[in-house]
C-alpha positions in Angstrom: 9.8 8.1 -30.4 6.1 8.6 -29.6 5.5 4.7 -29.6 8.1 4.3 -27.1 6.6 7.0 -25.0 3.3 5.7 -25.1 4.5 2.2 -24.4 6.3 3.4 -21.1 3.3 5.3 -20.2 0.8 2.3 -20.5 3.3 0.0 -18.6 3.5 2.7 -15.8 -0.2 3.0 -15.5 -0.6 -0.8 -15.3 2.1 -1.0 -12.5 0.3 1.8 -10.6 -3.0 -0.4 -11.0 -1.1 -3.5 -9.8 0.3 -1.6 -6.7 -3.2 -0.2 -6.0 -4.5 -3.5 -6.1 -1.8 -4.9 -3.7 -2.3 -2.2 -1.3 -6.0 -2.8 -1.1 -5.5 -6.6 -0.7 -2.8 -6.4 2.2 -5.1 -3.4 3.9 -8.1 -5.9 3.8 -6.0 -8.7 5.2 -4.6 -6.4 8.1 -7.9 -4.9 8.8 -9.8 -8.5 9.2 -10.1 -9.5 12.6 -10.9 -12.9 14.5 -14.4 -13.7 15.3 -15.4 -12.4 18.8 -12.9 -9.6 18.8 -14.9 -6.2 19.5 -14.6 -3.9 16.4 -16.1 -0.8 18.1 -14.4 2.6 17.6 -14.6 4.0 21.3 -11.6 5.1 22.8 -10.2 3.1 25.5 -8.8 4.8 28.6 -5.0 5.3 28.7 -3.0 1.9 30.1 -1.0 1.9 33.0 2.4 -0.1 33.3 1.0 -3.2 34.2 -1.8 -3.1 31.7 0.5 -2.7 28.7 1.7 -6.2 28.7 -1.8 -7.4 28.8 -3.0 -5.4 26.2 -0.1 -6.1 23.8 -0.8 -10.0 24.4 -4.5 -9.3 23.4 -3.4 -7.5 20.2 -0.9 -10.3 19.1 -3.9 -12.7 19.8 -6.1 -11.0 17.8 -3.7 -10.4 15.0 -3.1 -14.3 15.1 -6.6 -15.0 14.3 -6.9 -13.1 11.3 -5.4 -16.1 9.5 -2.8 -13.8 7.6 0.8 -13.0 8.4 0.9 -9.4 9.3 4.7 -9.0 8.5 3.9 -10.5 4.9 1.1 -8.0 4.6 3.3 -5.1 5.7 5.9 -5.9 3.3 3.5 -6.0 0.5 2.3 -2.7 1.5 5.7 -1.1 1.5 6.8 -2.9 -1.8 3.6 -1.6 -3.4 4.2 1.8 -2.3 7.8 1.7 -3.9 6.4 0.4 -7.0 3.8 2.9 -7.1 6.4 5.7 -6.7 8.6 4.3 -9.5 5.8 4.3 -11.8 4.7 7.6 -11.1 8.4 8.8 -11.7 8.1 7.0 -15.1 4.7 9.1 -15.8 6.5 12.3 -14.9 9.5 11.5 -17.1 7.2 10.5 -20.1 5.2 13.8 -19.8 8.5 16.0 -19.6 10.1 14.0 -22.7 6.7 14.4 -24.5 6.8 18.2 -23.7 10.5 18.5 -24.9 9.6 16.8 -28.0 6.7 19.2 -28.8 9.2 22.1 -27.9 11.4 20.9 -30.4 8.9 20.1 -33.4 7.3 23.7 -32.8 
């Protein structure tokens, strides 16, 4: 039984590491901007009704220049999040079963 718990914990940790790597890759892809697009952190003034369409077009144009597909990267982040949560639950279950086993033995 102990070997089974250790194997489950090892698999869960590997899954968490893989999910972390997928999130880092997707975040890096999302954060990349096309050349010439300013990356400053100064806040812009609020947009008026007529400016919203122009701003949305500029954001879409900047995202198209990243060379990646934003929807694919967002799906990757969501999938990695679910995987991370599932593997964390496995680790919690392994911990609980280990404690219960020790309680039975002692």
